[in-house]
KETOR-559015 format. One line per 3 residues: number of its first residue (from 1); for each residue y negated, x negated, z negated of C-alpha. Coordinates in nm, 2 decimals, padded with zeros to 4 digits. Each point is the difference from the previous one (the first is absolute). Layout:
<atoms>
NUM) Y/X/Z ~ ...;
</atoms>
This chain:
<atoms>
1) -14.65/-15.04/-10.44 ~ -00.29/00.01/00.25 ~ -00.07/00.34/00.14;
4) 00.08/-00.10/00.35 ~ 00.34/-00.13/-00.09 ~ 00.08/00.32/-00.20;
7) -00.09/00.22/00.29 ~ 00.21/-00.22/00.24 ~ 00.30/00.04/-00.23;
10) -00.04/00.38/-00.01 ~ -00.02/00.02/00.38 ~ 00.32/-00.21/00.04;
13) 00.19/00.22/-00.25 ~ -00.13/00.31/00.18 ~ 00.11/-00.12/00.34;
16) 00.34/-00.11/-00.14 ~ 00.06/00.34/-00.16 ~ -00.09/00.18/00.33;
19) 00.25/-00.23/00.19 ~ 00.28/00.08/-00.25 ~ -00.07/00.37/00.02;
22) 00.00/-00.02/00.38 ~ 00.34/-00.17/00.01 ~ 00.14/00.26/-00.25;
25) -00.12/00.28/00.22 ~ 00.13/-00.13/00.33 ~ 00.19/00.29/00.16;
28) -00.02/00.22/-00.30 ~ -00.33/00.11/-00.16 ~ -00.14/00.20/00.30;
31) 00.34/00.17/00.04 ~ 00.01/00.11/-00.36 ~ -00.35/00.14/00.02;
34) 00.10/00.20/00.31 ~ 00.30/00.13/-00.17 ~ -00.18/00.11/-00.31;
37) -00.26/00.18/00.22 ~ 00.28/00.18/00.18 ~ 00.18/00.09/-00.32;
40) -00.31/00.14/-00.16 ~ -00.09/00.22/00.30 ~ -00.06/00.36/-00.09;
43) 00.27/00.20/00.18 ~ -00.21/00.31/-00.01 ~ -00.27/-00.17/00.22;
46) 00.20/00.09/00.32 ~ 00.02/00.36/00.12 ~ 00.33/00.17/-00.07;
49) 00.20/00.28/00.16 ~ 00.31/00.16/-00.14 ~ 00.29/00.22/00.14;
52) 00.27/00.18/-00.20 ~ 00.34/00.14/00.06 ~ 00.15/00.25/-00.24;
55) 00.36/00.06/-00.11 ~ 00.23/00.23/00.19 ~ 00.00/00.36/-00.08;
58) 00.26/00.27/00.05 ~ -00.25/00.25/00.15 ~ -00.33/00.00/00.18;
61) -00.20/-00.04/-00.31 ~ 00.01/-00.36/-00.13 ~ -00.14/00.10/-00.33;
64) 00.32/00.19/-00.08 ~ 00.18/-00.33/-00.04 ~ -00.05/-00.19/-00.32;
67) -00.25/-00.30/00.00 ~ -00.18/00.09/00.31 ~ -00.29/00.19/-00.17;
70) -00.06/-00.30/-00.22 ~ 00.03/-00.23/00.30 ~ -00.27/00.21/00.18;
73) -00.24/-00.06/-00.29 ~ 00.05/-00.37/00.03 ~ -00.06/00.01/00.38;
76) -00.32/00.20/-00.04 ~ -00.13/-00.28/-00.23 ~ 00.07/-00.28/00.25;
79) -00.29/-00.16/00.20 ~ -00.04/00.10/00.36 ~ 00.28/00.25/00.01;
82) 00.14/00.06/00.36 ~ 00.16/00.33/00.04 ~ 00.12/00.24/00.27;
85) -00.33/00.19/00.05 ~ 00.07/00.28/00.24 ~ 00.37/-00.08/00.02;
88) 00.32/00.13/-00.14 ~ -00.07/-00.16/-00.34 ~ -00.37/00.08/-00.02;
91) 00.04/00.19/-00.32 ~ 00.12/-00.30/-00.19 ~ -00.14/-00.34/-00.11;
94) 00.32/-00.16/00.14 ~ 00.24/00.01/00.29 ~ 00.31/00.20/-00.08;
97) 00.34/-00.17/00.04 ~ 00.11/-00.01/00.36 ~ 00.27/-00.17/00.20;
100) -00.26/-00.20/00.18 ~ -00.35/-00.11/-00.07 ~ -00.14/00.01/00.36;
103) -00.26/00.27/-00.08 ~ -00.12/-00.19/-00.32 ~ -00.03/-00.32/00.20;
106) -00.22/00.18/00.26 ~ -00.22/00.13/-00.27 ~ -00.03/-00.34/-00.16;
109) -00.09/-00.17/00.33 ~ -00.28/00.26/00.05 ~ -00.14/-00.08/-00.34;
112) 00.02/-00.37/00.03 ~ -00.14/-00.01/00.36 ~ -00.36/00.01/-00.10;
115) -00.14/-00.09/00.34 ~ 00.22/00.27/00.17 ~ 00.15/-00.21/00.28;
118) 00.36/00.10/-00.08 ~ 00.09/-00.33/-00.17 ~ -00.03/-00.15/-00.35;
121) -00.14/-00.35/00.03 ~ -00.25/-00.23/-00.15 ~ -00.27/00.20/00.18;
124) 00.07/00.28/-00.25 ~ -00.12/00.01/-00.36 ~ 00.21/-00.23/-00.23;
127) 00.21/00.21/-00.23 ~ 00.25/-00.07/-00.29 ~ 00.27/00.27/00.06;
130) 00.19/00.15/-00.29 ~ 00.33/00.17/00.09 ~ 00.15/00.22/-00.27;
133) 00.33/00.18/00.01 ~ 00.20/00.20/-00.26 ~ 00.37/00.06/00.00;
136) 00.12/00.06/00.35 ~ -00.36/-00.05/00.11 ~ 00.04/-00.36/-00.12;
139) 00.22/-00.07/00.30 ~ -00.24/00.19/00.23 ~ -00.27/-00.23/-00.13;
142) 00.22/-00.31/00.06 ~ 00.07/00.13/00.36 ~ -00.38/00.05/00.07;
145) -00.07/-00.36/-00.13 ~ 00.27/-00.14/00.24 ~ -00.16/00.19/00.29;
148) -00.35/-00.14/-00.09 ~ 00.16/-00.34/00.05 ~ 00.14/00.07/00.35;
151) -00.20/00.28/00.16 ~ -00.19/-00.12/00.31 ~ -00.32/00.18/-00.12;
154) -00.05/-00.26/-00.28 ~ -00.10/-00.35/00.09 ~ 00.19/-00.28/-00.18;
157) -00.30/-00.05/-00.24 ~ 00.03/00.36/-00.12 ~ 00.37/00.02/-00.06;
160) -00.04/-00.06/-00.37 ~ 00.03/00.26/-00.27 ~ -00.18/-00.11/-00.32;
163) 00.20/00.21/-00.26 ~ 00.31/00.20/00.01 ~ 00.06/00.22/-00.30;
166) 00.36/00.13/-00.02 ~ 00.06/00.26/-00.26 ~ 00.37/00.04/-00.07;
169) 00.08/-00.03/00.37 ~ 00.33/00.16/00.10 ~ 00.19/00.10/00.31;
172) 00.37/00.06/00.08 ~ 00.20/-00.21/00.24 ~ 00.27/00.24/00.10;
175) 00.07/00.35/-00.14 ~ -00.10/-00.01/-00.37 ~ 00.03/-00.38/-00.06;
178) -00.33/-00.17/-00.08 ~ -00.11/-00.32/00.17 ~ 00.05/-00.31/-00.22;
181) -00.34/-00.15/00.07 ~ -00.33/00.03/00.17 ~ -00.09/-00.29/00.23;
184) -00.38/-00.08/-00.01 ~ -00.15/-00.09/00.33 ~ -00.15/-00.34/00.03;
187) -00.35/00.12/00.09 ~ -00.05/00.14/-00.36 ~ -00.24/-00.21/-00.21;
190) 00.11/00.13/-00.34 ~ 00.27/00.24/-00.10 ~ -00.02/00.20/-00.33;
193) 00.31/00.20/-00.06 ~ 00.01/00.24/-00.30 ~ 00.35/00.14/-00.06;
196) 00.28/00.09/-00.24 ~ 00.35/-00.13/00.04 ~ 00.18/00.20/-00.27;
199) -00.03/00.38/00.03 ~ -00.03/00.20/-00.32 ~ 00.26/00.27/-00.05;
202) -00.26/00.27/00.09 ~ -00.15/-00.19/00.30 ~ -00.18/00.25/00.23;
205) 00.17/-00.15/00.31 ~ 00.35/00.10/-00.10 ~ 00.07/00.27/00.26;
208) 00.29/00.25/00.04 ~ 00.15/-00.06/-00.34 ~ -00.03/-00.38/00.04;
211) 00.18/-00.02/00.33 ~ -00.32/-00.12/00.16 ~ -00.22/-00.27/-00.16;
214) -00.14/-00.12/-00.22 ~ -00.26/-00.16/00.20 ~ -00.07/-00.35/-00.15;
217) -00.24/-00.25/00.16 ~ 00.17/-00.23/00.25 ~ 00.00/-00.38/-00.06;
220) -00.28/-00.17/00.20 ~ 00.08/-00.30/00.22 ~ -00.30/-00.21/00.12;
223) -00.07/-00.28/00.24 ~ -00.15/-00.32/-00.14 ~ -00.35/00.09/00.13;
226) -00.04/00.32/-00.22 ~ -00.10/00.00/-00.36 ~ 00.24/00.25/-00.16;
229) 00.01/00.18/-00.32 ~ 00.30/00.22/-00.11 ~ -00.10/00.20/-00.32;
232) 00.29/00.18/-00.17 ~ -00.08/00.28/-00.25 ~ 00.37/00.00/-00.11;
235) -00.03/-00.34/-00.15 ~ -00.26/00.11/-00.26 ~ 00.12/00.21/-00.31;
238) -00.32/00.20/00.00 ~ 00.05/00.11/00.37 ~ 00.37/00.00/00.03;
241) 00.00/00.38/00.03 ~ -00.24/00.00/00.29 ~ 00.18/00.17/00.30;
244) -00.05/00.02/00.36 ~ -00.27/00.27/-00.02 ~ -00.19/-00.18/-00.27;
247) -00.06/-00.32/00.19 ~ -00.32/00.11/00.18 ~ -00.16/00.10/-00.32;
250) 00.08/-00.34/-00.17 ~ -00.09/-00.20/00.30 ~ -00.34/00.16/00.07;
253) -00.20/-00.20/-00.24 ~ 00.12/-00.35/00.10 ~ -00.02/00.08/00.37;
256) -00.35/00.12/-00.03 ~ -00.09/-00.31/-00.20 ~ 00.15/-00.23/00.26;
259) -00.19/00.15/00.29 ~ -00.32/-00.01/-00.20 ~ 00.05/-00.38/-00.05;
262) 00.08/00.03/-00.37 ~ 00.28/-00.15/-00.20 ~ 00.27/00.27/-00.04;
265) 00.09/00.12/-00.34 ~ 00.30/00.20/-00.13 ~ 00.24/-00.18/00.23;
268) 00.38/00.01/-00.07 ~ 00.21/-00.30/00.01 ~ 00.03/-00.18/00.33;
271) 00.33/-00.09/00.17 ~ 00.04/-00.31/00.21 ~ -00.01/00.08/00.37;
274) 00.26/-00.11/00.26 ~ -00.11/-00.17/00.32 ~ 00.13/00.03/00.36;
</atoms>
């Protein structure tokens, strides 16, 4: 075959291959590339802030109640910890349980309002917010998140909370009867709940000869927009004896791995999550 004819054939094949590839990629190839880039994004590239809420205590010292000391260790290791400097809870790395979270919300607004105009908007530094709550503080954390989604000081673009870590969240409905579930606000990006559902005989949260408690983690219910994980230590033989006070210790490692952008290890089995 003459050289000119051979070259002409190669060019025709090349053009035909390009056309076929173009047809195959119509409406698809560019999108796949964008999705891959988004998936591979390093979550630690964005600045983070974290705020914690401890379990309820019988006296003024939260460390007198089981699990709160271990929870405090976790909170101190979180990135960009926001705490009540100069306030009622200044001595602790968390906000103690309270019937409302207005003070915690004010402190959070002050931390997020980096241009000091009294509002949290796109003019402030972009932050991934981690909200962490243990026991009764899990419901305080949930209440704070709900307020972030509605408070007038937050612009709509800043209503989102990147991660909610709920550690055996518990609260009573009336008298001594626990709530059946914890409803996760729609402005949460990802929920990670670590809980136990079957209390060991010697569970630390059995109070007054068992008349109160035990405090087992409430069932999460999420909207369709939130990625939800419900980890249950009671489902794994090796951790079936983990009680309410032991949850912070067992959850510390995976929580810190998640906020550092690492794949979490030592996770218990996961339950399917109900949607509302």
